[in-house]
Every structure is written in C-alpha cells, then in structure tokens.
C-alpha positions in Angstrom: 170.9 85.2 54.1 172.8 82.2 52.7 175.7 80.9 54.6 178.8 79.7 52.7 180.8 76.7 53.7 184.6 77.0 54.1 185.0 74.9 50.9 182.9 77.5 49.0 184.9 80.5 50.4 188.3 79.3 49.2 187.7 79.9 45.5 186.2 83.4 46.3 189.3 84.3 48.3 191.6 83.3 45.4 189.6 85.4 43.1 189.8 88.4 45.5 193.5 88.3 45.9 194.2 87.8 42.2 192.3 91.0 41.3 194.4 94.2 40.7 193.2 97.6 41.7 192.1 99.8 38.8 194.4 102.6 39.8 197.5 100.7 38.6 198.1 101.3 34.8 197.9 98.2 32.6 201.3 97.9 31.0 203.5 95.0 30.0 205.5 95.4 33.2 203.2 95.8 36.2 204.5 97.4 39.3 204.2 95.6 42.7 201.4 96.8 44.9 203.8 98.0 47.6 205.2 100.8 45.5 201.9 102.5 44.8 201.8 105.8 46.6 198.7 106.9 48.4 197.0 110.1 47.3 198.6 113.2 48.8 195.6 115.5 48.5 194.5 117.2 51.7 190.9 117.5 52.9 190.6 121.0 51.6 191.7 120.1 48.0 189.4 117.1 48.0 186.5 119.3 49.1 187.1 121.9 46.4 187.3 119.2 43.8 184.0 117.8 45.0 182.4 121.2 45.1 183.3 121.7 41.4 181.5 118.6 40.5 178.3 119.6 42.3 175.8 121.4 40.0 173.8 124.4 41.1 170.6 122.4 40.6 171.9 119.6 42.7 170.1 118.6 45.9 173.2 119.3 48.0 173.7 123.0 48.6 177.3 124.1 48.5 177.2 126.0 51.8 175.8 123.0 53.7 178.5 120.8 52.1 181.3 123.1 53.1 180.1 123.4 56.7 179.8 119.6 56.8 183.4 119.2 55.7 184.7 121.8 58.1 182.9 120.3 61.0 184.6 116.9 60.4 188.1 118.2 61.3 188.3 121.4 63.4 191.5 123.1 64.5 192.6 122.3 68.0 194.0 124.5 70.8 195.9 122.4 73.3 196.5 123.9 76.7 198.9 122.0 78.9 198.9 123.8 82.2 201.4 122.0 84.4 202.3 123.0 88.0 205.5 124.7 86.9 204.8 125.9 83.3 202.0 126.4 80.7 202.3 125.2 77.1 199.8 126.2 74.3 199.8 124.5 70.9 197.5 125.4 68.0 197.1 122.6 65.4 195.3 122.6 62.0 192.7 120.2 60.8 195.4 117.7 59.8 196.9 117.9 63.4 200.0 119.7 62.3 201.4 122.3 64.7 200.8 126.0 63.6 201.8 127.8 66.9 203.6 126.2 69.8 204.8 128.3 72.7 205.3 128.1 76.4 205.7 130.6 79.2 209.5 130.3 79.0 209.4 131.4 75.3 207.9 134.8 76.2 210.4 135.7 78.8 209.3 134.1 82.1 212.0 132.3 84.0 212.3 129.8 86.8 209.3 129.7 89.2 207.5 132.5 87.5 206.7 130.2 84.5 204.0 128.4 86.5 202.2 131.6 87.8 198.8 132.8 86.8 200.3 136.0 85.2 202.5 133.9 83.0 199.5 131.8 81.7 197.5 135.0 81.1 200.2 136.7 79.1 200.9 133.5 77.2 197.2 133.2 76.2 197.2 136.9 75.1 200.3 136.3 73.1 198.8 133.3 71.3 195.6 135.3 70.5 197.8 138.1 69.1 199.7 135.7 67.0 196.5 134.2 65.6 195.4 137.7 64.6 198.8 138.8 63.3 199.3 135.7 61.0 195.7 135.9 59.6 194.7 132.5 60.8 191.1 133.5 61.4 190.2 132.8 57.8 191.4 129.2 58.1 189.8 128.5 61.5 186.1 127.7 60.9 185.7 125.6 64.1 188.0 124.9 67.0 188.3 122.4 69.8 189.8 123.5 73.2 191.7 120.7 74.9 192.8 121.3 78.5 195.3 119.2 80.3 196.3 119.3 84.0 195.3 121.8 86.7 198.0 124.4 86.9 197.3 128.1 87.3 197.6 128.6 83.6 194.4 126.7 83.0 192.3 129.3 84.7 194.2 132.1 83.0 193.5 130.7 79.5 189.8 130.3 80.4 189.8 134.0 81.4 191.5 135.0 78.2 188.9 133.1 76.1 186.0 134.7 78.0 187.5 138.2 77.9 188.1 140.7 75.2 191.4 139.1 74.0 189.6 135.8 73.0 186.3 137.3 71.7 187.2 136.6 68.1 187.9 132.9 68.8 185.2 132.3 71.3 182.3 131.8 68.8 184.4 129.3 66.8 184.9 126.9 69.7 182.7 123.8 69.2 184.0 121.5 71.9 185.9 121.8 75.2 187.7 118.6 76.3 189.8 117.6 79.3 192.7 115.4 78.4 194.2 115.1 81.9 196.0 111.8 82.4 194.5 109.6 85.1 196.6 107.1 86.9 195.0 103.8 87.7 197.4 102.2 90.1 200.6 102.9 88.2 204.1 103.1 89.7 204.8 103.9 93.3 204.6 107.6 94.1 207.4 109.7 95.5 207.7 109.8 99.3 206.2 112.9 100.9 208.6 115.7 101.9 208.9 116.2 105.6 209.9 119.7 106.4 211.1 120.6 110.0 
C-alpha cells in the first residue's frame, strides 16, 4: 500500500470537495447542497422496490430476502415497571409509538397502579389492543425491553407466558433489560425513620 504525503493529499481533497453529487439536476442555476432533501422512503417501501428488481432466476430467494429485511428492525415492546406504576409502549420498526398506555389509563388510581393486578390487566389490555387493531400482520419479529423491577414486570412476563400472549410469544427474538444503573451519581435521599 502506497502512503501519500500531505502535499499529495491537498489536490485530491480539492477535487473531492468540488465534485457535485449526481442526484442534483444539472441546470443553469444549481441549488446549494443544504436544500437537497433526504429520501423519505421507509424500509418497507425500499424492500418492496428491491424485491421487484430481483428476478425469479436470481440467486437471492425472495423469502430469504424479506426475512433478512424484517430481522434488521423488529418491533419493540417497552415495559417500564416502576415501583408505583407500569407503562407499556409498542413501537414499530422505525421506533414510532403505536400503543402507549399505563395502569392509570385503564382505571387504576393512586397506590393500586403499582400493584401486580394492575400490571397483569395492563398487559392483557395491550395484547387485546394488538389483536383488535390487526397489528399481527405487521409484527414479524419483536424485542421485549424490560426496565426497573416493579411488580408489573413479573405480571407482564406471566402474560407473555400465558394464553393472552401466546400469539406474540413466538415472534419475540430478543429480551433485554434496560434498567438504569447508577455509578456514583447524586447523593441519595436520607432514609425514613418511623417511630
């Protein structure tokens, strides 16, 4: 491999910055580079365009190609089980929220929001909403992201292992724990002394 000296790099850098991308139309008045909009096609649209270009005799099979694309960005089910409440958010492959509910949204108030029963009913409610809105066709694979160690965490795990979550269980490809860990950090609250 030949090494270039700094004096030899300068002419190359000038050439590189003077080149214009081919996406800009060649007209008498060229637009500045900052106004060029990025493509707004989603991963799904891009995959369908690519699949149309693949021939039947091609070495890439369409089924393998679609599974490869769906594996790249799965849906995510975020479960935030705090001590006093449980939040569940389902996001699509572009990380946009589809369903976002908490125990307070389904009728639990005050201290009952952090209970095991509230977490269980919330999980059953979300599974029912997934079925009701017909999201199973969109969800090819799903990641389960658990955060914190409230009672709702165990309740959601029971839901997914039970009959309510049977239709989603086989689509889960990864289970992650996103609990925040404190290394040092700020000084904690003083302990309560009762009595």
